[in-house]
SEMARDREN-755143 format. One line per field, with one value per residue (C-alpha): residue number from 1; residue in three letters; chain; x, y, z. Coordinates in pm, 1 decimal, decimal comma, padded with zeros to 6 digits, m for minus. Example, Ala and Ser with C-alpha at 12.3 -4.5 7.8 and 13.67 -1.06 7.14 Angstrom:
# residues 2
i: c(1_2)
aa: c(ala_ser)
ch: c(A_A)
X: c(01230,0_01367,0)
Y: c(m00450,0_m00106,0)
Z: c(00780,0_00714,0)
***
This chain:
# residues 490
i: c(1_2_3_4_5_6_7_8_9_10_11_12_13_14_15_16_17_18_19_20_21_22_23_24_25_26_27_28_29_30_31_32_33_34_35_36_37_38_39_40_41_42_43_44_45_46_47_48_49_50_51_52_53_54_55_56_57_58_59_60_61_62_63_64_65_66_67_68_69_70_71_72_73_74_75_76_77_78_79_80_81_82_83_84_85_86_87_88_89_90_91_92_93_94_95_96_97_98_99_100_101_102_103_104_105_106_107_108_109_110_111_112_113_114_115_116_117_118_119_120_121_122_123_124_125_126_127_128_129_130_131_132_133_134_135_136_137_138_139_140_141_142_143_144_145_146_147_148_149_150_151_152_153_154_155_156_157_158_159_160_161_162_163_164_165_166_167_168_169_170_171_172_173_174_175_176_177_178_179_180_181_182_183_184_185_186_187_188_189_190_191_192_193_194_195_196_197_198_199_200_201_202_203_204_205_206_207_208_209_210_211_212_213_214_215_216_217_218_219_220_221_222_223_224_225_226_227_228_229_230_231_232_233_234_235_236_237_238_239_240_241_242_243_244_245_246_247_248_249_250_251_252_253_254_255_256_257_258_259_260_261_262_263_264_265_266_267_268_269_270_271_272_273_274_275_276_277_278_279_280_281_282_283_284_285_286_287_288_289_290_291_292_293_294_295_296_297_298_299_300_301_302_303_304_305_306_307_308_309_310_311_312_313_314_315_316_317_318_319_320_321_322_323_324_325_326_327_328_329_330_331_332_333_334_335_336_337_338_339_340_341_342_343_344_345_346_347_348_349_350_351_352_353_354_355_356_357_358_359_360_361_362_363_364_365_366_367_368_369_370_371_372_373_374_375_376_377_378_379_380_381_382_383_384_385_386_387_388_389_390_391_392_393_394_395_396_397_398_399_400_401_402_403_404_405_406_407_408_409_410_411_412_413_414_415_416_417_418_419_420_421_422_423_424_425_426_427_428_429_430_431_432_433_434_435_436_437_438_439_440_441_442_443_444_445_446_447_448_449_450_451_452_453_454_455_456_457_458_459_460_461_462_463_464_465_466_467_468_469_470_471_472_473_474_475_476_477_478_479_480_481_482_483_484_485_486_487_488_489_490)
aa: c(met_ser_arg_lys_thr_phe_glu_val_pro_ala_asn_ile_gly_arg_tyr_arg_asn_thr_pro_thr_ala_gln_pro_ala_gln_arg_gly_val_ile_tyr_ser_val_ala_pro_ser_pro_val_glu_val_asn_arg_ile_trp_ala_gly_thr_asp_asp_gly_leu_ile_his_val_thr_val_asp_gly_gly_val_ser_trp_lys_asn_val_thr_pro_pro_gln_leu_arg_pro_phe_ser_lys_val_ser_leu_ile_glu_ala_gly_his_phe_ser_ala_gly_thr_ala_tyr_ala_ala_ile_asn_thr_leu_arg_leu_asp_asp_met_arg_pro_his_ile_leu_arg_thr_his_asp_gly_gly_ala_thr_trp_thr_glu_ile_val_thr_gly_met_gly_asp_asn_ala_pro_val_asn_val_val_arg_glu_asp_pro_glu_arg_lys_gly_leu_leu_tyr_ala_gly_thr_glu_arg_thr_val_phe_val_ser_phe_asp_asp_gly_ala_his_trp_gln_thr_leu_arg_gln_asn_leu_pro_ala_thr_ser_ile_arg_asp_leu_ile_val_lys_asp_asp_asp_leu_ala_val_gly_thr_his_gly_arg_gly_phe_trp_ile_leu_asp_asn_val_thr_pro_leu_arg_gln_met_thr_pro_ala_val_ser_ala_thr_gly_ala_thr_leu_phe_ala_leu_ala_thr_ala_leu_arg_val_arg_trp_asn_met_asn_thr_asp_thr_pro_leu_pro_pro_asp_glu_pro_val_gly_thr_asn_pro_pro_asp_gly_ala_met_ile_asp_phe_ala_leu_pro_ala_gly_thr_ala_gly_pro_val_thr_leu_glu_ile_leu_asn_arg_thr_gly_gln_leu_val_arg_arg_tyr_ser_ser_thr_asp_pro_val_asp_arg_pro_asp_pro_gln_leu_ala_ile_pro_pro_tyr_trp_val_arg_pro_gly_arg_ser_leu_pro_ala_ser_ala_gly_met_his_arg_phe_leu_trp_asp_met_arg_tyr_thr_pro_val_ala_gly_ala_ser_lys_ala_tyr_pro_thr_ala_ala_ile_phe_ala_asp_thr_ala_pro_thr_pro_thr_ser_pro_leu_val_met_pro_gly_gln_tyr_thr_val_lys_leu_thr_val_asp_gly_lys_thr_phe_thr_gln_pro_leu_thr_val_lys_met_asp_pro_arg_val_lys_thr_ser_ala_ile_asp_leu_thr_ala_gln_phe_ala_leu_ser_lys_gly_leu_tyr_glu_asp_ile_gln_lys_gly_tyr_ala_thr_ile_ala_glu_ile_arg_ala_trp_arg_ala_lys_pro_gly_leu_ser_ala_asp_leu_ser_gln_gln_ala_glu_lys_leu_val_gly_ser_gly_arg_gly_gly_arg_gly_ala_pro_ala_gly_pro_asp_thr_ile_ser_ser_val_thr_ala_ser_leu_gly_thr_leu_leu_gln_leu_ala_gln_glu_ala_asp_ala_ala_pro_pro_ala_ala_leu_lys_ser_ser_ala_gly_glu_arg_gln_lys_ala_leu_ser_ala_leu_leu_ala_gln_trp_ser_thr_leu_lys_thr_ser_thr_pro)
ch: c(A_A_A_A_A_A_A_A_A_A_A_A_A_A_A_A_A_A_A_A_A_A_A_A_A_A_A_A_A_A_A_A_A_A_A_A_A_A_A_A_A_A_A_A_A_A_A_A_A_A_A_A_A_A_A_A_A_A_A_A_A_A_A_A_A_A_A_A_A_A_A_A_A_A_A_A_A_A_A_A_A_A_A_A_A_A_A_A_A_A_A_A_A_A_A_A_A_A_A_A_A_A_A_A_A_A_A_A_A_A_A_A_A_A_A_A_A_A_A_A_A_A_A_A_A_A_A_A_A_A_A_A_A_A_A_A_A_A_A_A_A_A_A_A_A_A_A_A_A_A_A_A_A_A_A_A_A_A_A_A_A_A_A_A_A_A_A_A_A_A_A_A_A_A_A_A_A_A_A_A_A_A_A_A_A_A_A_A_A_A_A_A_A_A_A_A_A_A_A_A_A_A_A_A_A_A_A_A_A_A_A_A_A_A_A_A_A_A_A_A_A_A_A_A_A_A_A_A_A_A_A_A_A_A_A_A_A_A_A_A_A_A_A_A_A_A_A_A_A_A_A_A_A_A_A_A_A_A_A_A_A_A_A_A_A_A_A_A_A_A_A_A_A_A_A_A_A_A_A_A_A_A_A_A_A_A_A_A_A_A_A_A_A_A_A_A_A_A_A_A_A_A_A_A_A_A_A_A_A_A_A_A_A_A_A_A_A_A_A_A_A_A_A_A_A_A_A_A_A_A_A_A_A_A_A_A_A_A_A_A_A_A_A_A_A_A_A_A_A_A_A_A_A_A_A_A_A_A_A_A_A_A_A_A_A_A_A_A_A_A_A_A_A_A_A_A_A_A_A_A_A_A_A_A_A_A_A_A_A_A_A_A_A_A_A_A_A_A_A_A_A_A_A_A_A_A_A_A_A_A_A_A_A_A_A_A_A_A_A_A_A_A_A_A_A_A_A_A_A_A_A_A_A_A_A_A_A_A_A_A_A_A_A_A_A_A_A_A_A_A_A_A_A_A_A_A_A_A_A_A_A_A_A_A_A_A_A_A_A_A_A_A_A_A_A_A_A_A_A_A_A_A_A_A_A_A_A_A_A_A)
X: c(m02543,8_m02787,0_m03124,2_m03320,2_m03688,6_m03759,9_m04020,9_m04028,5_m03944,3_m04190,2_m03964,4_m03998,6_m04345,2_m04603,3_m04384,0_m04340,2_m04562,9_m04428,8_m04281,8_m03942,5_m03968,8_m04033,3_m03794,2_m03512,9_m03203,1_m03031,0_m02770,3_m02373,2_m02122,9_m02005,5_m01737,0_m01522,4_m01335,2_m01036,2_m00926,0_m00596,5_m00610,3_m00710,2_m00626,2_m00954,4_m01202,6_m01336,1_m01622,0_m01870,1_m02094,5_m02390,9_m02554,8_m02886,4_m02837,8_m02663,6_m02377,9_m02181,8_m01903,9_m01663,1_m01406,7_m01298,8_m01202,5_m01516,6_m01595,1_m01913,4_m02079,3_m02296,4_m02560,0_m02489,9_m02706,5_m02826,5_m03219,6_m03200,0_m03075,6_m03340,4_m03338,0_m03162,8_m02976,4_m02611,8_m02292,9_m02054,6_m01773,4_m01634,0_m01369,5_m01258,7_m01131,5_m00735,9_m00725,5_m00981,6_m01065,6_m01485,4_m01480,2_m01597,9_m01773,4_m01996,7_m02075,2_m02426,9_m02522,2_m02878,7_m02925,9_m03163,3_m03397,1_m03420,4_m03231,7_m02945,4_m02906,3_m02565,1_m02522,0_m02252,6_m02273,1_m01999,5_m01991,0_m01730,3_m01922,7_m01845,6_m02177,1_m02387,4_m02470,1_m02429,7_m02459,6_m02483,6_m02273,6_m02327,5_m02303,0_m02226,4_m02244,2_m02581,0_m02885,3_m02734,8_m02439,1_m02475,9_m02176,7_m01938,4_m01650,0_m01553,4_m01173,3_m00997,5_m00676,5_m00415,9_m00192,5_m00462,6_m00751,0_m01080,3_m00989,2_m01211,1_m01221,2_m01536,6_m01676,5_m01912,1_m02083,1_m01976,3_m01665,0_m01396,4_m01539,5_m01266,7_m01411,7_m01135,1_m01389,4_m01490,9_m01729,4_m01914,3_m01892,3_m01739,4_m01553,4_m01508,4_m01194,8_m01293,8_m00972,8_m00905,8_m01099,1_m01347,1_m01684,4_m01764,4_m01840,0_m01588,1_m01597,7_m01239,4_m01004,0_m00696,3_m00459,3_m00085,6_00154,3_00116,3_m00092,2_m00452,8_m00537,9_m00860,3_m01075,8_m01334,5_m01598,3_m01441,4_m01226,8_m00877,4_m00670,9_m00611,3_m00369,0_m00457,9_00009,6_00147,6_m00195,8_m00015,5_m00110,7_m00467,8_m00290,1_m00234,3_m00527,3_m00696,7_m00898,0_m00606,6_m00409,2_m00729,9_m00725,5_m00356,0_m00199,2_00099,9_00116,8_00447,4_00290,4_00573,3_00720,4_00667,5_00982,3_01110,0_01246,5_01523,9_01401,1_01475,3_01160,7_01104,1_01236,5_01045,5_01333,7_01152,0_00902,4_00584,3_00280,7_00034,4_m00166,8_m00534,1_m00348,6_m00449,4_m00183,9_m00097,4_00045,1_00388,9_00384,8_00522,6_00908,8_01031,3_01025,6_00690,8_00628,6_00306,8_00206,4_m00075,6_m00064,4_m00320,9_m00524,0_m00320,1_00033,1_00240,7_00571,7_00736,4_00733,4_01034,3_01150,5_01461,6_01612,1_01937,8_02132,9_02234,1_02551,5_02339,7_02439,5_02167,4_02097,6_01841,2_01657,8_01305,0_01100,5_00763,6_00890,7_01105,1_01052,2_00899,1_01055,3_00896,9_00983,3_01218,2_01081,3_01313,9_01285,4_01378,0_01105,3_00716,6_00669,9_00309,5_00629,2_00774,4_00698,1_00517,6_00699,3_00641,6_00737,3_00655,6_00294,4_00180,3_m00161,4_m00391,3_m00474,7_m00291,1_m00047,7_00241,9_00529,1_00808,6_01182,9_01372,9_01602,8_01925,9_02096,5_02059,7_02054,7_02393,3_02256,6_02338,8_02359,9_02109,4_01832,0_01835,0_01506,7_01569,3_01396,5_01264,0_00978,7_00652,1_00368,3_00362,0_00579,4_00902,9_01157,5_01512,1_01792,7_01933,1_02278,8_02291,1_02395,1_02089,3_02146,0_02315,3_02019,4_02060,9_01832,7_01752,8_01583,1_01320,6_01266,0_00942,0_00961,9_00634,3_00587,6_00919,5_00837,7_01008,1_00909,0_01110,2_01055,7_01248,1_01280,6_01456,6_01557,4_01599,9_01666,6_01480,8_01456,2_01603,9_01896,8_02195,0_02444,8_02680,9_02645,5_03067,7_02990,9_02693,5_02930,5_03171,3_02961,5_02797,5_03201,3_03300,3_02923,7_02999,5_03313,4_03212,0_02831,5_03097,2_03341,3_03049,2_02901,0_03255,4_03254,9_02963,6_03021,1_03374,5_03218,2_02912,5_03231,3_03405,0_03087,1_03079,7_03452,6_03438,7_03174,2_03417,5_03467,8_03784,1_03961,7_04166,7_04039,1_04378,3_04231,9_03934,0_04075,3_04198,5_03897,8_03702,6_03956,0_03913,5_03583,0_03509,4_03162,7_03217,4_02954,1_03229,7_03119,4_03049,9_03112,4_03314,3_03495,3_03882,0_04066,6_04240,6_04047,8_03873,4_03651,6_03327,8_03427,4_03518,7_03265,6_03008,9_03283,2_03220,7_02875,4_02856,5_03039,5_02803,6_02508,6_02740,1_02813,2_02438,7_02305,3_02291,1_02337,3_02643,5_03047,7_03174,4_03392,9_03746,7_03777,1_03476,2_03687,8_04019,3_03840,8_03679,8_04020,3_04176,5_03923,0_03852,0_04266,1_04202,1_03995,5_04171,2_04440,0_04168,1_04063,8_04422,2_04443,8_04133,9_04262,9_04562,5_04440,0_04146,7_04426,7_04563,2_04576,6_04285,9)
Y: c(05819,5_05528,4_05559,4_05720,8_05535,6_05283,4_05090,9_04735,7_04498,8_04225,6_03946,3_03981,3_03817,3_03816,7_03958,8_04314,7_04452,2_04335,1_04586,1_04448,9_04501,5_04878,6_05113,4_05215,8_05388,3_05086,1_05097,4_05121,1_05246,1_04902,6_04989,2_05307,7_05430,7_05693,7_05780,3_05681,5_05961,7_06227,4_06253,4_06480,9_06228,2_05917,9_05732,4_05554,9_05309,2_05106,6_04790,0_04957,6_05080,2_05460,6_05613,2_05924,8_06108,8_06402,8_06570,7_06761,5_06530,5_06430,1_06815,6_06790,1_06464,6_06445,4_06176,0_05961,7_05710,9_05529,2_05564,8_05200,2_05067,5_05001,3_04929,2_04626,7_04588,4_04593,7_04786,9_04509,0_04736,4_05052,0_05039,3_05405,9_05432,7_05378,5_05595,5_05888,0_06071,4_06048,3_05710,3_05420,5_05071,4_04954,3_04556,1_04535,2_04232,4_04197,1_03871,6_03983,9_04112,0_03719,5_03859,6_03625,8_03828,3_03982,0_04348,6_04616,5_04973,4_05203,4_05549,9_05789,4_06139,9_06157,0_05967,4_06136,2_05889,1_05495,6_05208,6_04863,5_04645,2_04253,3_04114,3_03772,3_03694,1_03486,8_03482,5_03347,3_03546,9_03806,6_04004,6_04074,6_04263,2_04436,6_04544,5_04761,2_04655,9_04914,3_04849,5_04845,0_05045,8_04884,9_04567,3_04451,0_04138,6_04039,2_03830,7_03639,7_03385,5_03108,0_03190,1_03491,7_03675,1_03904,1_04221,7_04344,8_04642,0_04801,0_04547,1_04570,4_04163,3_03952,6_03568,6_03322,6_03340,5_03007,3_02794,0_02551,3_02785,6_02577,1_02726,6_02918,2_03217,7_03518,7_03772,8_03985,8_04090,7_04265,9_04281,7_04294,5_04398,9_04127,0_03853,3_03872,6_03744,6_03567,4_03587,4_03320,5_03205,8_02899,5_02786,9_02956,6_03228,8_03166,1_03412,4_03374,1_03412,6_03678,3_03826,1_04024,2_03835,1_03931,1_04322,8_04274,9_04097,3_04273,3_04209,7_04297,8_04037,9_03774,9_03811,7_03759,7_03412,9_03302,3_03536,0_03548,7_03789,4_04038,4_03878,9_03985,4_04019,1_03656,2_03633,2_03348,3_03196,7_02908,4_02713,5_02437,5_02544,5_02169,9_01987,4_01670,3_01392,0_01546,7_01607,0_01303,3_01376,6_01448,1_01678,7_02094,3_02271,1_02552,9_02522,0_02716,8_02997,2_02824,6_02748,5_02969,8_03251,6_03241,3_03247,6_03320,9_03216,9_03169,9_02967,6_02940,3_02615,9_02389,8_02498,4_02287,3_02228,1_02208,3_02446,5_02635,5_02834,6_02903,0_03174,9_03374,1_03560,7_03944,0_03837,0_03596,8_03307,9_02944,0_02917,7_02700,4_02539,2_02389,9_02200,7_02047,2_01741,2_01685,0_01321,6_01387,3_01213,4_00911,3_00815,6_00570,4_00231,4_00137,8_00496,5_00530,7_00732,1_00654,9_00823,9_01025,2_01279,6_01333,2_01610,4_01465,8_01559,5_01782,4_01925,6_02249,2_02265,5_02309,7_02301,5_02587,9_02847,4_03022,9_02862,7_02933,8_02736,7_02786,8_02797,0_02706,2_02958,9_02687,3_02598,4_02284,3_01960,1_01748,6_01554,7_01142,7_01217,6_00985,4_01170,0_01186,7_01351,3_01508,0_01392,3_01755,6_01633,5_01807,6_01597,8_01511,6_01815,1_01713,3_01830,2_01615,7_01746,7_01987,3_01946,6_02273,7_02575,7_02905,8_03160,7_03521,2_03815,6_03970,8_04049,0_03774,6_03758,1_03440,0_03376,3_03176,5_03029,8_02869,1_02806,8_02947,8_03265,3_03396,6_03617,1_03750,1_03931,4_04060,0_03897,9_04049,4_03840,0_03939,5_03828,9_03706,1_04024,9_03946,4_03744,8_04054,8_03898,5_04126,1_04098,7_04092,1_03725,3_03577,9_03598,1_03408,3_03149,9_03167,0_03164,8_02860,9_02649,3_02721,9_02579,5_02285,6_02224,1_02287,8_01997,0_01777,5_01798,6_01696,3_01407,2_01255,7_01312,8_01171,8_00845,6_00803,9_00841,7_00572,6_00344,1_00378,5_00343,2_00033,4_m00077,3_m00048,0_m00398,7_m00471,7_m00358,0_m00496,1_m00644,4_m00429,6_m00097,5_m00179,8_m00263,4_m00002,2_00279,7_00089,1_00076,4_00505,4_00516,2_00309,9_00252,5_00426,9_00674,3_00913,0_01227,2_01180,1_00839,8_00733,9_00412,5_00450,6_00386,3_00509,8_00807,1_00759,8_00942,2_00836,7_00915,8_01245,5_01329,5_01315,2_01444,3_01751,4_01705,8_01704,8_01989,8_02208,9_02123,1_02238,7_02560,5_02632,2_02547,1_02888,5_03213,6_03349,1_03361,2_02988,8_02939,0_02868,4_02472,3_02464,5_02630,7_02418,3_02047,4_02217,0_02320,9_02012,6_01795,8_01962,0_01872,6_01598,6_01541,1_01731,5_01431,2_01217,8_01326,6_01401,5_01016,3_00911,5_01180,9_00962,8_00626,9_00718,7_00770,2_00486,2_00171,6_m00050,2)
Z: c(00087,8_00137,6_00066,8_00327,9_00199,2_m00071,3_m00210,0_m00045,2_m00319,0_m00455,8_m00400,9_m00023,0_m00077,0_00173,8_00391,0_00287,5_00495,6_00808,8_01035,8_00971,0_00626,5_00631,9_00468,8_00720,2_00630,1_00668,7_00411,8_00393,2_00202,9_00040,1_m00278,4_m00244,9_m00547,8_m00593,9_m00888,3_m01005,5_m01290,9_m01056,5_m00702,6_m00556,4_m00740,5_m00558,3_m00630,5_m00375,6_m00365,8_m00167,9_m00059,2_m00135,5_m00516,5_m00488,2_m00677,7_m00607,4_m00692,7_m00539,5_m00725,2_m00492,8_m00222,6_m00010,6_00044,9_m00161,8_m00303,8_m00614,4_m00673,3_m01001,2_m00965,4_m01246,2_m01319,3_m01314,8_m01044,3_m00766,3_m00368,6_m00261,7_m00538,8_m00443,7_m00575,3_m00551,8_m00641,3_m00831,2_m01068,4_m01125,9_m01492,0_m01540,3_m01804,1_m01819,6_m01520,7_m01633,0_m01620,7_m01412,7_m01359,9_m01178,3_m01076,2_m00899,1_m00763,3_m00763,2_m00543,4_m00271,1_m00559,0_m00685,3_m01039,2_m01179,8_m01451,5_m01511,9_m01426,4_m01527,3_m01536,9_m01705,3_m01771,7_m01967,3_m01874,1_m01523,9_m01406,9_m01572,8_m01806,2_m01788,0_m02061,9_m01914,4_m02050,4_m02070,1_m02355,5_m02385,2_m02013,2_m02069,7_m01808,6_m01514,7_m01380,2_m01082,7_m01110,8_m00803,9_m00934,0_m01238,9_m01332,4_m01549,6_m01723,9_m01606,9_m01900,6_m02147,5_m02194,5_m02283,3_m02143,9_m01852,6_m01633,3_m01485,6_m01146,9_m01111,8_m00896,4_m01154,3_m01295,6_m01398,5_m01788,7_m01987,5_m02242,4_m02484,3_m02595,2_m02276,7_m02171,6_m02519,6_m02584,3_m02274,9_m02326,1_m02072,1_m01868,1_m01667,2_m01780,8_m01505,9_m01239,9_m01050,1_m01086,9_m00707,7_m00660,0_m00741,8_m00501,7_m00631,9_m00926,8_m00865,2_m01151,9_m01014,6_m01257,3_m01537,6_m01324,6_m01240,3_m00880,0_m00785,0_m00474,5_m00423,5_m00203,2_m00011,6_m00288,1_m00225,6_m00430,5_m00815,5_m00973,3_m01391,6_m01457,1_m01708,6_m01863,6_m02161,4_m02395,0_m02334,7_m02310,2_m02732,5_m02868,3_m03116,5_m03405,8_m03625,2_m03408,6_m03407,4_m03811,8_m03860,7_m03915,9_m03682,3_m03392,7_m03167,7_m02819,7_m02654,3_m02373,9_m02063,3_m01832,6_m01661,9_m01348,8_m01265,7_m00956,0_m00873,2_m00835,0_m00534,3_m00216,0_m00061,6_00118,7_00112,3_m00112,9_m00235,7_m00045,4_m00077,6_m00392,9_m00181,7_00050,7_m00002,2_m00133,8_m00388,9_m00766,6_m00792,5_m01093,5_m01438,4_m01347,5_m01707,2_m01921,8_m02050,9_m02425,9_m02612,0_m02952,4_m03173,6_m03438,5_m03737,7_m03890,8_m04151,0_m04057,8_m04277,6_m04146,6_m03813,8_m03578,5_m03433,3_m03097,9_m03074,8_m02788,5_m02845,6_m02649,2_m02724,7_m02976,1_m03138,0_m03014,8_m03065,2_m02656,4_m02672,6_m02942,4_m02961,9_m03257,2_m03225,9_m03384,4_m03091,3_m02945,9_m02579,3_m02295,5_m02138,0_m01740,9_m01727,6_m01646,0_m01396,8_m01263,9_m00898,0_m00735,0_m00818,1_m01201,7_m01069,4_m00921,6_m01261,5_m01466,1_m01795,4_m02088,2_m02385,3_m02675,5_m02898,0_m02950,8_m03380,0_m03362,6_m03392,2_m03157,6_m02865,1_m02684,0_m02379,6_m02418,4_m02108,6_m02135,1_m01829,1_m01877,8_m01885,7_m02221,8_m02414,2_m02191,4_m02210,8_m02476,7_m02347,9_m02014,4_m01788,7_m01589,2_m01207,6_m00982,6_m00667,5_m00356,8_m00352,8_m00549,8_m00672,6_m00729,7_m01121,8_m01159,2_m01022,8_m01357,8_m01395,1_m01199,5_m01486,9_m01663,7_m01807,2_m01651,9_m01583,5_m01851,2_m01684,9_m01633,4_m01962,8_m02327,5_m02486,4_m02841,4_m02921,9_m03288,7_m03365,7_m03750,9_m03915,8_m04266,8_m04269,1_m04197,1_m03846,2_m03587,0_m03324,9_m02984,9_m02740,7_m02369,2_m02084,6_m01785,4_m01451,8_m01127,6_m00836,8_m00643,1_m00360,6_m00444,9_m00355,2_m00557,5_m00753,9_m01081,4_m01043,6_m00868,9_m01101,6_m01408,9_m01193,6_m01101,5_m01503,5_m01647,6_m01427,1_m01491,2_m01866,4_m01899,5_m01692,4_m01867,0_m02229,0_m02056,0_m01980,2_m02332,0_m02469,9_m02274,3_m02353,0_m02693,9_m02688,8_m02516,4_m02793,1_m03077,2_m02971,4_m02882,1_m03259,8_m03323,0_m03120,3_m03361,7_m03701,0_m03885,4_m03847,9_m03517,6_m03348,2_m03026,9_m02859,9_m02972,9_m02910,9_m02531,8_m02550,0_m02592,6_m02379,4_m02087,8_m02197,0_m02147,2_m01851,6_m01685,2_m01340,0_m01218,2_m01073,4_m00897,5_m00487,9_m00348,0_m00694,5_m00665,4_m00639,4_m00975,5_m01282,1_m01444,4_m01728,3_m01947,2_m01768,9_m01426,4_m01492,5_m01714,6_m01393,1_m01186,2_m01405,0_m01327,5_m00966,0_m00975,9_m01238,9_m00999,5_m00666,9_m00876,5_m00969,0_m00615,0_m00493,9_m00618,3_m00555,9_m00651,4_m00666,2_m00371,1_m00407,3_m00340,6_m00599,7_m00879,4_m00757,9_m00819,2_m01141,9_m01279,5_m01153,1_m01333,0_m01670,0_m01701,0_m01654,2_m01873,0_m02167,4_m02088,0_m02218,1_m02468,2_m02593,2_m02535,9_m02763,8_m03039,8_m03070,2_m03049,4_m03328,5_m03525,8_m03508,6_m03777,3_m03689,8)
***
């Protein structure tokens, strides 16, 4: 399959006539590409610029080399078409010819004719790899000596997909499910998570205003398994995938009103709501950990362009609860300890509202495939967690209500003192000081129990359920006392 003889390229210079430069059959098969749609069709490319194809499983081969391929042109990679047996794409690396231009060849007729498809790549982009997306016909990815490119029109036009990727030699690309994995020369492996928005980009979508893209399945995975303080900032380390459901949308220029994003469960009940007018959380100046551990605050974007927003697959955090951070931290990306439960696996609806227009998309939440806990046990965990969460909300709401009530003019000192005693100031939870129950201490205890219930994807043990029931009864009794007290005459 390799060249038996060839003309020595001019870039060899004065060494063209030396014995070591003389033609010899030293080429190797550099790329093999079995067709995913026709079992007996296989493409092969050599590092001395030849392309062959077999349609009978290798019994016989046909030379389909494009005429523009010269000796020393390396067929770096062939990609067999995912939608048509006669389609193939060839990445041609010409560095050994001192040719720094990109070269990608495409055929739709089994190699009878080839077309070069490199518009938009520039002149200084030797190509090492080209791949076709297995889900969308005509969506191509290419890796050069500097970066990654994408084409939405079968290679007719290309644009950069670099993002935060360092400028480095891209040696291979693999589309795995909804992710694009990148293998570099010396800069490690990189992954572009969730390319589903790219699969939906069409001229019609680009021409429209706001767009909520169809959503990829979200896996409910416990993100951070690190059990220690974060590694030093200068320690090389990989990055975990985003910890949540990825919601991709595009906004037009001139968006006037606030943008809102809502997640609804299968019965239409609101699970979480975000708004572009939400205040951005700022780190507590009295934080007990280094501030560079903390994940920066975020709000729903409202600027023009494409955006990715993460829903952590939890209910709305409890209003009024103070933030705490775990010691199992990640540099510049440590989220506060959650105060709300994870949602159950199932079907949800994402609703985006822009300038009075509403867009919806279904979202499927699936369990971490490594977790084998039954649906019955997960339901029991969720029921307990949801009940604790709702009582914690009641506790904090009541504390705020009592404090506002005590500020009323004309309130007697005796009633104010009774209300203060009812609220209390103890933190509760593990290591809570001994003493009578207060709304603050019981609410904090419920928060500790919620964390215990959510620590693992498993049915809650009997002791936890018993403690939760006892503390919930204690809160009910305290709330009843408050209900009586607030009706008293000031």
